[in-house]
N, CA, C and O atoms as CSV, one atom per row, in Angstrom:
chain,resi,resn,atom,element,x,y,z
A,1,MET,N,N,173.495,102.753,-161.926
A,1,MET,CA,C,173.459,104.102,-161.386
A,1,MET,C,C,173.603,104.048,-159.856
A,1,MET,O,O,172.896,103.297,-159.184
A,2,ALA,N,N,174.508,104.837,-159.330
A,2,ALA,CA,C,174.758,104.861,-157.893
A,2,ALA,C,C,173.603,105.562,-157.170
A,2,ALA,O,O,173.005,106.509,-157.680
A,3,ALA,N,N,173.313,105.066,-155.970
A,3,ALA,CA,C,172.259,105.684,-155.159
A,3,ALA,C,C,172.712,107.066,-154.698
A,3,ALA,O,O,173.894,107.287,-154.436
A,4,GLU,N,N,171.768,107.985,-154.601
A,4,GLU,CA,C,172.069,109.355,-154.194
A,4,GLU,C,C,172.211,109.434,-152.675
A,4,GLU,O,O,171.427,108.843,-151.932
A,5,ARG,N,N,173.220,110.172,-152.231
A,5,ARG,CA,C,173.436,110.351,-150.792
A,5,ARG,C,C,172.423,111.337,-150.251
A,5,ARG,O,O,172.090,112.331,-150.898
A,6,GLN,N,N,171.936,111.047,-149.053
A,6,GLN,CA,C,171.038,111.950,-148.338
A,6,GLN,C,C,171.795,112.492,-147.133
A,6,GLN,O,O,172.848,111.975,-146.759
A,7,TYR,N,N,171.246,113.532,-146.537
A,7,TYR,CA,C,171.894,114.174,-145.396
A,7,TYR,C,C,170.933,114.234,-144.215
A,7,TYR,O,O,169.719,114.347,-144.385
A,8,GLY,N,N,171.500,114.156,-143.021
A,8,GLY,CA,C,170.687,114.220,-141.817
A,8,GLY,C,C,171.530,114.541,-140.604
A,8,GLY,O,O,172.725,114.818,-140.708
A,9,VAL,N,N,170.884,114.499,-139.449
A,9,VAL,CA,C,171.530,114.800,-138.174
A,9,VAL,C,C,171.254,113.641,-137.221
A,9,VAL,O,O,170.131,113.141,-137.152
A,10,VAL,N,N,172.276,113.217,-136.489
A,10,VAL,CA,C,172.116,112.133,-135.518
A,10,VAL,C,C,171.191,112.621,-134.411
A,10,VAL,O,O,171.494,113.584,-133.707
A,11,LYS,N,N,170.062,111.940,-134.272
A,11,LYS,CA,C,169.041,112.322,-133.286
A,11,LYS,C,C,169.267,111.617,-131.949
A,11,LYS,O,O,169.117,112.212,-130.882
A,12,ARG,N,N,169.632,110.329,-132.031
A,12,ARG,CA,C,169.844,109.534,-130.820
A,12,ARG,C,C,170.849,108.435,-131.130
A,12,ARG,O,O,170.884,107.917,-132.247
A,13,TRP,N,N,171.675,108.074,-130.135
A,13,TRP,CA,C,172.630,106.979,-130.284
A,13,TRP,C,C,172.673,106.212,-128.981
A,13,TRP,O,O,172.731,106.819,-127.912
A,14,THR,N,N,172.647,104.876,-129.046
A,14,THR,CA,C,172.615,104.052,-127.836
A,14,THR,C,C,173.953,103.366,-127.605
A,14,THR,O,O,174.806,103.324,-128.491
A,15,GLU,N,N,174.121,102.836,-126.417
A,15,GLU,CA,C,175.319,102.064,-126.087
A,15,GLU,C,C,175.340,100.716,-126.794
A,15,GLU,O,O,176.358,100.024,-126.780
A,16,LYS,N,N,174.241,100.343,-127.405
A,16,LYS,CA,C,174.158,99.058,-128.118
A,16,LYS,C,C,174.552,99.213,-129.588
A,16,LYS,O,O,174.258,98.342,-130.407
A,17,SER,N,N,175.214,100.314,-129.917
A,17,SER,CA,C,175.787,100.550,-131.252
A,17,SER,C,C,174.778,100.815,-132.351
A,17,SER,O,O,175.017,100.480,-133.511
A,18,PHE,N,N,173.656,101.413,-131.997
A,18,PHE,CA,C,172.713,101.834,-133.025
A,18,PHE,C,C,172.035,103.121,-132.586
A,18,PHE,O,O,172.115,103.532,-131.428
A,19,GLY,N,N,171.365,103.745,-133.548
A,19,GLY,CA,C,170.671,104.982,-133.240
A,19,GLY,C,C,169.776,105.405,-134.382
A,19,GLY,O,O,169.414,104.600,-135.241
A,20,PHE,N,N,169.420,106.690,-134.380
A,20,PHE,CA,C,168.486,107.205,-135.375
A,20,PHE,C,C,168.981,108.532,-135.928
A,20,PHE,O,O,169.559,109.353,-135.215
A,21,ILE,N,N,168.738,108.716,-137.215
A,21,ILE,CA,C,169.134,109.922,-137.928
A,21,ILE,C,C,167.868,110.626,-138.391
A,21,ILE,O,O,167.002,110.009,-139.012
A,22,SER,N,N,167.759,111.920,-138.090
A,22,SER,CA,C,166.613,112.687,-138.583
A,22,SER,C,C,166.989,113.259,-139.948
A,22,SER,O,O,168.133,113.640,-140.196
A,23,ARG,N,N,165.984,113.304,-140.820
A,23,ARG,CA,C,166.189,113.830,-142.170
A,23,ARG,C,C,165.377,115.111,-142.290
A,23,ARG,O,O,164.166,115.084,-142.067
A,24,PRO,N,N,166.000,116.226,-142.633
A,24,PRO,CA,C,165.299,117.514,-142.632
A,24,PRO,C,C,164.091,117.573,-143.567
A,24,PRO,O,O,163.141,118.302,-143.283
A,25,ASP,N,N,164.101,116.842,-144.651
A,25,ASP,CA,C,162.996,116.898,-145.610
A,25,ASP,C,C,161.903,115.870,-145.339
A,25,ASP,O,O,160.957,115.754,-146.119
A,26,PHE,N,N,162.023,115.122,-144.242
A,26,PHE,CA,C,161.065,114.065,-143.913
A,26,PHE,C,C,160.677,114.182,-142.447
A,26,PHE,O,O,161.441,114.713,-141.641
A,27,SER,N,N,159.499,113.691,-142.100
A,27,SER,CA,C,159.050,113.778,-140.714
A,27,SER,C,C,159.566,112.617,-139.860
A,27,SER,O,O,159.498,112.669,-138.632
A,28,ASP,N,N,160.078,111.574,-140.508
A,28,ASP,CA,C,160.527,110.397,-139.773
A,28,ASP,C,C,162.030,110.406,-139.538
A,28,ASP,O,O,162.769,111.163,-140.168
A,29,SER,N,N,162.469,109.552,-138.622
A,29,SER,CA,C,163.886,109.299,-138.406
A,29,SER,C,C,164.162,107.893,-138.910
A,29,SER,O,O,163.267,107.047,-138.920
A,30,ILE,N,N,165.398,107.639,-139.330
A,30,ILE,CA,C,165.712,106.304,-139.830
A,30,ILE,C,C,166.778,105.640,-138.967
A,30,ILE,O,O,167.602,106.302,-138.335
A,31,PHE,N,N,166.733,104.327,-138.962
A,31,PHE,CA,C,167.617,103.492,-138.168
A,31,PHE,C,C,169.025,103.494,-138.756
A,31,PHE,O,O,169.205,103.543,-139.973
A,32,CYS,N,N,170.016,103.441,-137.872
A,32,CYS,CA,C,171.415,103.332,-138.288
A,32,CYS,C,C,172.148,102.429,-137.308
A,32,CYS,O,O,172.007,102.582,-136.095
A,33,HIS,N,N,172.931,101.488,-137.829
A,33,HIS,CA,C,173.761,100.611,-136.999
A,33,HIS,C,C,175.217,100.955,-137.253
A,33,HIS,O,O,175.571,101.367,-138.357
A,34,ASN,N,N,176.072,100.791,-136.242
A,34,ASN,CA,C,177.472,101.198,-136.423
A,34,ASN,C,C,178.216,100.359,-137.461
A,34,ASN,O,O,179.304,100.754,-137.880
A,35,ARG,N,N,177.682,99.234,-137.885
A,35,ARG,CA,C,178.347,98.455,-138.939
A,35,ARG,C,C,178.301,99.202,-140.278
A,35,ARG,O,O,179.008,98.836,-141.217
A,36,GLU,N,N,177.468,100.246,-140.366
A,36,GLU,CA,C,177.375,101.064,-141.581
A,36,GLU,C,C,178.317,102.266,-141.545
A,36,GLU,O,O,178.324,103.079,-142.469
A,37,ILE,N,N,179.112,102.378,-140.479
A,37,ILE,CA,C,180.077,103.465,-140.326
A,37,ILE,C,C,181.456,102.868,-140.580
A,37,ILE,O,O,181.776,101.829,-140.002
A,38,PRO,N,N,182.287,103.485,-141.423
A,38,PRO,CA,C,183.562,102.875,-141.816
A,38,PRO,C,C,184.400,102.304,-140.679
A,38,PRO,O,O,184.893,101.184,-140.812
A,39,ASP,N,N,184.586,103.007,-139.580
A,39,ASP,CA,C,185.412,102.478,-138.490
A,39,ASP,C,C,184.578,101.935,-137.326
A,39,ASP,O,O,185.101,101.673,-136.243
A,40,ARG,N,N,183.277,101.770,-137.565
A,40,ARG,CA,C,182.334,101.200,-136.597
A,40,ARG,C,C,182.305,101.957,-135.268
A,40,ARG,O,O,182.081,101.357,-134.217
A,41,THR,N,N,182.524,103.238,-135.313
A,41,THR,CA,C,182.504,104.043,-134.090
A,41,THR,C,C,181.076,104.463,-133.765
A,41,THR,O,O,180.166,104.335,-134.584
A,42,ALA,N,N,180.909,104.960,-132.567
A,42,ALA,CA,C,179.613,105.505,-132.161
A,42,ALA,C,C,179.461,106.888,-132.779
A,42,ALA,O,O,180.441,107.608,-132.966
A,43,LEU,N,N,178.236,107.244,-133.091
A,43,LEU,CA,C,177.953,108.585,-133.580
A,43,LEU,C,C,177.598,109.483,-132.408
A,43,LEU,O,O,177.082,109.013,-131.394
A,44,ILE,N,N,177.871,110.768,-132.544
A,44,ILE,CA,C,177.572,111.737,-131.499
A,44,ILE,C,C,176.300,112.479,-131.878
A,44,ILE,O,O,176.173,112.982,-132.995
A,45,VAL,N,N,175.360,112.544,-130.941
A,45,VAL,CA,C,174.109,113.255,-131.184
A,45,VAL,C,C,174.416,114.681,-131.642
A,45,VAL,O,O,175.235,115.378,-131.043
A,46,GLY,N,N,173.746,115.096,-132.713
A,46,GLY,CA,C,173.947,116.425,-133.265
A,46,GLY,C,C,174.911,116.463,-134.440
A,46,GLY,O,O,174.994,117.475,-135.135
A,47,SER,N,N,175.648,115.369,-134.675
A,47,SER,CA,C,176.571,115.323,-135.812
A,47,SER,C,C,175.792,115.292,-137.120
A,47,SER,O,O,174.733,114.672,-137.211
A,48,LYS,N,N,176.329,115.969,-138.129
A,48,LYS,CA,C,175.727,115.951,-139.461
A,48,LYS,C,C,176.361,114.809,-140.241
A,48,LYS,O,O,177.583,114.667,-140.277
A,49,VAL,N,N,175.510,113.993,-140.868
A,49,VAL,CA,C,175.982,112.813,-141.585
A,49,VAL,C,C,175.376,112.747,-142.983
A,49,VAL,O,O,174.354,113.372,-143.268
A,50,SER,N,N,176.035,111.973,-143.848
A,50,SER,CA,C,175.454,111.640,-145.141
A,50,SER,C,C,175.348,110.124,-145.188
A,50,SER,O,O,176.083,109.419,-144.497
A,51,PHE,N,N,174.430,109.628,-146.007
A,51,PHE,CA,C,174.181,108.188,-146.048
A,51,PHE,C,C,173.396,107.837,-147.312
A,51,PHE,O,O,172.855,108.707,-147.994
A,52,ILE,N,N,173.354,106.557,-147.596
A,52,ILE,CA,C,172.505,106.016,-148.651
A,52,ILE,C,C,171.269,105.453,-147.960
A,52,ILE,O,O,171.385,104.638,-147.044
A,53,TYR,N,N,170.092,105.882,-148.392
A,53,TYR,CA,C,168.842,105.403,-147.798
A,53,TYR,C,C,168.457,104.077,-148.434
A,53,TYR,O,O,168.420,103.954,-149.658
A,54,LYS,N,N,168.171,103.089,-147.600
A,54,LYS,CA,C,167.740,101.764,-148.061
A,54,LYS,C,C,166.375,101.479,-147.449
A,54,LYS,O,O,166.250,101.332,-146.233
A,55,ASP,N,N,165.354,101.402,-148.296
A,55,ASP,CA,C,163.997,101.130,-147.820
A,55,ASP,C,C,163.899,99.675,-147.366
A,55,ASP,O,O,164.494,98.791,-147.981
A,56,ASP,N,N,163.154,99.427,-146.297
A,56,ASP,CA,C,162.915,98.062,-145.833
A,56,ASP,C,C,161.555,97.988,-145.157
A,56,ASP,O,O,160.826,98.978,-145.108
A,57,GLU,N,N,161.217,96.820,-144.640
A,57,GLU,CA,C,159.893,96.597,-144.050
A,57,GLU,C,C,159.667,97.376,-142.761
A,57,GLU,O,O,158.524,97.523,-142.327
A,58,LYS,N,N,160.720,97.874,-142.148
A,58,LYS,CA,C,160.589,98.613,-140.884
A,58,LYS,C,C,160.646,100.124,-141.087
A,58,LYS,O,O,160.611,100.876,-140.112
A,59,GLY,N,N,160.731,100.575,-142.321
A,59,GLY,CA,C,160.713,102.011,-142.564
A,59,GLY,C,C,162.008,102.601,-143.081
A,59,GLY,O,O,162.074,103.810,-143.301
A,60,GLY,N,N,163.026,101.809,-143.281
A,60,GLY,CA,C,164.251,102.308,-143.882
A,60,GLY,C,C,165.443,102.321,-142.957
A,60,GLY,O,O,165.314,102.406,-141.735
A,61,LYS,N,N,166.626,102.232,-143.582
A,61,LYS,CA,C,167.890,102.217,-142.851
A,61,LYS,C,C,168.888,103.120,-143.547
A,61,LYS,O,O,168.794,103.378,-144.747
A,62,ALA,N,N,169.847,103.595,-142.765
A,62,ALA,CA,C,170.963,104.362,-143.309
A,62,ALA,C,C,172.106,103.390,-143.594
A,62,ALA,O,O,172.495,102.609,-142.725
A,63,LYS,N,N,172.638,103.441,-144.804
A,63,LYS,CA,C,173.767,102.604,-145.212
A,63,LYS,C,C,174.928,103.519,-145.588
A,63,LYS,O,O,174.724,104.682,-145.936
A,64,GLU,N,N,176.141,102.990,-145.516
A,64,GLU,CA,C,177.344,103.732,-145.931
A,64,GLU,C,C,177.384,105.131,-145.307
A,64,GLU,O,O,177.527,106.131,-146.010
A,65,VAL,N,N,177.260,105.185,-143.997
A,65,VAL,CA,C,177.177,106.456,-143.259
A,65,VAL,C,C,178.552,107.118,-143.144
A,65,VAL,O,O,179.538,106.484,-142.770
A,66,LEU,N,N,178.586,108.403,-143.474
A,66,LEU,CA,C,179.809,109.198,-143.336
A,66,LEU,C,C,179.510,110.419,-142.476
A,66,LEU,O,O,178.478,111.067,-142.648
A,67,VAL,N,N,180.414,110.733,-141.550
A,67,VAL,CA,C,180.265,111.935,-140.731
A,67,VAL,C,C,180.751,113.116,-141.559
A,67,VAL,O,O,181.901,113.148,-141.998
A,68,GLU,N,N,179.873,114.077,-141.766
A,68,GLU,CA,C,180.215,115.274,-142.540
A,68,GLU,C,C,180.691,116.402,-141.630
A,68,GLU,O,O,181.592,117.161,-141.985
A,69,GLU,N,N,180.075,116.502,-140.454
A,69,GLU,CA,C,180.441,117.527,-139.480
A,69,GLU,C,C,180.137,116.980,-138.092
A,69,GLU,O,O,178.976,116.858,-137.703
A,70,ALA,N,N,181.185,116.654,-137.354
A,70,ALA,CA,C,181.005,116.051,-136.030
A,70,ALA,C,C,180.566,117.090,-135.006
A,70,ALA,O,O,181.053,118.220,-134.995
A,71,ALA,N,N,179.650,116.689,-134.159
A,71,ALA,CA,C,179.233,117.550,-133.046
A,71,ALA,C,C,180.335,117.538,-131.997
A,71,ALA,O,O,181.066,116.557,-131.861
A,72,VAL,N,N,180.445,118.609,-131.274
A,72,VAL,CA,C,181.446,118.721,-130.223
A,72,VAL,C,C,180.818,118.251,-128.919
A,72,VAL,O,O,179.712,118.660,-128.566
A,73,VAL,N,N,181.526,117.400,-128.218
A,73,VAL,CA,C,181.041,116.921,-126.924
A,73,VAL,C,C,181.622,117.810,-125.840
A,73,VAL,O,O,182.839,117.886,-125.674
A,74,HIS,N,N,180.761,118.472,-125.113
A,74,HIS,CA,C,181.189,119.324,-124.004
A,74,HIS,C,C,181.195,118.496,-122.733
A,74,HIS,O,O,180.729,117.356,-122.717
A,75,ASP,N,N,181.717,119.069,-121.690
A,75,ASP,CA,C,181.661,118.373,-120.406
A,75,ASP,C,C,180.220,117.975,-120.138
A,75,ASP,O,O,179.293,118.751,-120.367
A,76,LEU,N,N,180.049,116.766,-119.655
A,76,LEU,CA,C,178.700,116.282,-119.386
A,76,LEU,C,C,178.120,117.002,-118.174
A,76,LEU,O,O,178.701,117.005,-117.088
A,77,ALA,N,N,176.975,117.602,-118.387
A,77,ALA,CA,C,176.287,118.292,-117.293
A,77,ALA,C,C,175.238,117.356,-116.708
A,77,ALA,O,O,174.630,116.566,-117.430
A,78,ARG,N,N,175.039,117.444,-115.459
A,78,ARG,CA,C,174.002,116.635,-114.824
A,78,ARG,C,C,172.650,117.275,-115.070
A,78,ARG,O,O,172.520,118.498,-115.091
A,79,GLU,N,N,171.643,116.428,-115.257
A,79,GLU,CA,C,170.281,116.898,-115.461
A,79,GLU,C,C,169.378,116.211,-114.459
A,79,GLU,O,O,169.723,115.164,-113.911
A,80,MET,N,N,168.230,116.801,-114.224
A,80,MET,CA,C,167.217,116.213,-113.352
A,80,MET,C,C,166.163,115.552,-114.223
A,80,MET,O,O,165.901,115.999,-115.340
A,81,GLY,N,N,165.561,114.493,-113.714
A,81,GLY,CA,C,164.511,113.819,-114.451
A,81,GLY,C,C,163.839,112.757,-113.601
A,81,GLY,O,O,164.212,112.519,-112.452
A,82,THR,N,N,162.836,112.126,-114.196
A,82,THR,CA,C,162.057,111.083,-113.528
A,82,THR,C,C,162.116,109.814,-114.366
A,82,THR,O,O,161.996,109.869,-115.590
A,83,ILE,N,N,162.299,108.673,-113.713
A,83,ILE,CA,C,162.303,107.405,-114.445
A,83,ILE,C,C,160.902,107.187,-115.004
A,83,ILE,O,O,159.938,107.019,-114.257
A,84,LYS,N,N,160.811,107.192,-116.310
A,84,LYS,CA,C,159.528,107.056,-116.994
A,84,LYS,C,C,159.179,105.580,-117.206
A,84,LYS,O,O,158.050,105.154,-116.964
A,85,ARG,N,N,160.163,104.818,-117.657
A,85,ARG,CA,C,159.977,103.370,-117.867
A,85,ARG,C,C,161.256,102.666,-117.475
A,85,ARG,O,O,162.354,103.180,-117.690
A,86,TRP,N,N,161.108,101.475,-116.895
A,86,TRP,CA,C,162.282,100.670,-116.538
A,86,TRP,C,C,161.983,99.213,-116.798
A,86,TRP,O,O,160.973,98.689,-116.326
A,87,ASN,N,N,162.856,98.547,-117.550
A,87,ASN,CA,C,162.737,97.125,-117.837
A,87,ASN,C,C,163.832,96.417,-117.050
A,87,ASN,O,O,164.969,96.315,-117.510
A,88,ALA,N,N,163.483,95.927,-115.857
A,88,ALA,CA,C,164.463,95.298,-114.975
A,88,ALA,C,C,165.052,94.040,-115.603
A,88,ALA,O,O,166.227,93.740,-115.390
A,89,GLU,N,N,164.261,93.306,-116.368
A,89,GLU,CA,C,164.742,92.081,-117.010
A,89,GLU,C,C,165.872,92.376,-118.001
A,89,GLU,O,O,166.842,91.623,-118.087
A,90,LYS,N,N,165.738,93.469,-118.742
A,90,LYS,CA,C,166.749,93.821,-119.740
A,90,LYS,C,C,167.753,94.859,-119.240
A,90,LYS,O,O,168.789,95.077,-119.867
A,91,GLY,N,N,167.444,95.497,-118.110
A,91,GLY,CA,C,168.386,96.420,-117.507
A,91,GLY,C,C,168.497,97.780,-118.171
A,91,GLY,O,O,169.575,98.375,-118.192
A,92,PHE,N,N,167.395,98.277,-118.714
A,92,PHE,CA,C,167.430,99.613,-119.295
A,92,PHE,C,C,166.078,100.280,-119.156
A,92,PHE,O,O,165.081,99.640,-118.823
A,93,GLY,N,N,166.062,101.589,-119.419
A,93,GLY,CA,C,164.821,102.337,-119.344
A,93,GLY,C,C,164.990,103.728,-119.913
A,93,GLY,O,O,165.958,104.022,-120.615
A,94,PHE,N,N,164.027,104.579,-119.596
A,94,PHE,CA,C,164.028,105.938,-120.126
A,94,PHE,C,C,163.713,106.930,-119.010
A,94,PHE,O,O,162.877,106.679,-118.142
A,95,ILE,N,N,164.407,108.060,-119.063
A,95,ILE,CA,C,164.214,109.119,-118.085
A,95,ILE,C,C,163.524,110.290,-118.780
A,95,ILE,O,O,163.963,110.740,-119.838
A,96,SER,N,N,162.448,110.776,-118.179
A,96,SER,CA,C,161.762,111.967,-118.667
A,96,SER,C,C,162.515,113.171,-118.106
A,96,SER,O,O,162.573,113.355,-116.890
A,97,ARG,N,N,163.090,113.989,-118.984
A,97,ARG,CA,C,163.910,115.118,-118.547
A,97,ARG,C,C,163.056,116.236,-117.953
A,97,ARG,O,O,162.013,116.592,-118.500
A,98,ALA,N,N,163.512,116.782,-116.831
A,98,ALA,CA,C,162.799,117.866,-116.156
A,98,ALA,C,C,162.738,119.125,-117.022
A,98,ALA,O,O,161.805,119.918,-116.891
A,99,ASN,N,N,163.726,119.318,-117.908
A,99,ASN,CA,C,163.753,120.514,-118.753
A,99,ASN,C,C,162.852,120.391,-119.979
A,99,ASN,O,O,162.780,121.312,-120.794
A,100,GLY,N,N,162.158,119.245,-120.113
A,100,GLY,CA,C,161.217,119.066,-121.219
A,100,GLY,C,C,161.839,118.519,-122.486
A,100,GLY,O,O,161.131,118.363,-123.480
A,101,GLY,N,N,163.125,118.219,-122.501
A,101,GLY,CA,C,163.778,117.669,-123.685
A,101,GLY,C,C,163.333,116.238,-123.953
A,101,GLY,O,O,162.530,115.678,-123.207
A,102,ASP,N,N,163.862,115.648,-125.028
A,102,ASP,CA,C,163.550,114.260,-125.359
A,102,ASP,C,C,163.924,113.348,-124.193
A,102,ASP,O,O,164.857,113.633,-123.442
A,103,ASP,N,N,163.179,112.240,-124.052
A,103,ASP,CA,C,163.511,111.259,-123.028
A,103,ASP,C,C,164.934,110.758,-123.244
A,103,ASP,O,O,165.403,110.656,-124.378
A,104,ALA,N,N,165.613,110.447,-122.148
A,104,ALA,CA,C,166.989,109.955,-122.210
A,104,ALA,C,C,167.017,108.457,-121.943
A,104,ALA,O,O,166.357,107.973,-121.023
A,105,PHE,N,N,167.780,107.725,-122.746
A,105,PHE,CA,C,167.993,106.293,-122.547
A,105,PHE,C,C,168.983,106.118,-121.406
A,105,PHE,O,O,169.953,106.869,-121.305
A,106,VAL,N,N,168.746,105.133,-120.545
A,106,VAL,CA,C,169.687,104.835,-119.465
A,106,VAL,C,C,169.827,103.319,-119.355
A,106,VAL,O,O,168.842,102.583,-119.419
A,107,HIS,N,N,171.068,102.869,-119.190
A,107,HIS,CA,C,171.346,101.440,-119.035
A,107,HIS,C,C,171.854,101.188,-117.621
A,107,HIS,O,O,172.494,102.044,-117.010
A,108,LYS,N,N,171.557,100.008,-117.121
A,108,LYS,CA,C,171.930,99.607,-115.769
A,108,LYS,C,C,173.431,99.769,-115.513
A,108,LYS,O,O,173.836,100.091,-114.396
A,109,LYS,N,N,174.257,99.548,-116.540
A,109,LYS,CA,C,175.710,99.673,-116.369
A,109,LYS,C,C,176.114,101.082,-115.950
A,109,LYS,O,O,177.131,101.256,-115.279
A,110,LYS,N,N,175.336,102.086,-116.333
A,110,LYS,CA,C,175.652,103.469,-115.984
A,110,LYS,C,C,175.111,103.840,-114.607
A,110,LYS,O,O,175.309,104.964,-114.143
A,111,CYS,N,N,174.438,102.913,-113.960
A,111,CYS,CA,C,173.836,103.156,-112.633
A,111,CYS,C,C,174.511,102.277,-111.594
A,111,CYS,O,O,173.869,101.818,-110.650
A,112,GLU,N,N,175.799,102.043,-111.765
A,112,GLU,CA,C,176.562,101.198,-110.868
A,112,GLU,C,C,175.945,99.823,-110.695
A,112,GLU,O,O,176.046,99.210,-109.633
A,113,GLY,N,N,175.289,99.337,-111.779
A,113,GLY,CA,C,174.719,98.000,-111.772
A,113,GLY,C,C,173.406,97.860,-111.032
A,113,GLY,O,O,172.906,96.746,-110.876
A,114,SER,N,N,172.833,98.965,-110.570
A,114,SER,CA,C,171.586,98.923,-109.808
A,114,SER,C,C,170.373,99.102,-110.708
A,114,SER,O,O,170.417,99.841,-111.692
A,115,ASP,N,N,169.288,98.413,-110.357
A,115,ASP,CA,C,168.023,98.641,-111.046
A,115,ASP,C,C,167.434,99.963,-110.574
A,115,ASP,O,O,167.634,100.375,-109.432
A,116,LEU,N,N,166.712,100.614,-111.465
A,116,LEU,CA,C,166.026,101.856,-111.113
A,116,LEU,C,C,164.545,101.564,-110.915
A,116,LEU,O,O,164.059,100.502,-111.301
A,117,VAL,N,N,163.834,102.505,-110.315
A,117,VAL,CA,C,162.414,102.338,-110.030
A,117,VAL,C,C,161.658,103.460,-110.719
A,117,VAL,O,O,162.046,104.624,-110.618
A,118,GLU,N,N,160.577,103.120,-111.423
A,118,GLU,CA,C,159.772,104.121,-112.101
A,118,GLU,C,C,159.183,105.112,-111.113
A,118,GLU,O,O,158.813,104.760,-109.993
A,119,GLY,N,N,159.104,106.372,-111.560
A,119,GLY,CA,C,158.516,107.423,-110.742
A,119,GLY,C,C,159.573,108.182,-110.043
A,119,GLY,O,O,159.273,109.116,-109.299
């Protein structure tokens, strides 16, 4: 018997080719890697996807991910925020958005190769 497809929305996607999908009927988000997407492309936050849920020791993964309705990417607007955490050794961190939205992931490559400072 084939596994039943579930549906969700891309909550977050990183430059390291993975992210998280929120499931409307569950309180948790599940992990997704781009190797589970047919053409190994990045997912766009807000896109509606279907997938096969695979339970594992870390709380589950999305397998065989298909984009059902792609989110539209508008011109990128600049936002204000504060560096909440920065890992200089690994070159990434998180920005607390001034508008109160979810924290934003930031990588050193997007900062012209410069380290950022918390606060």
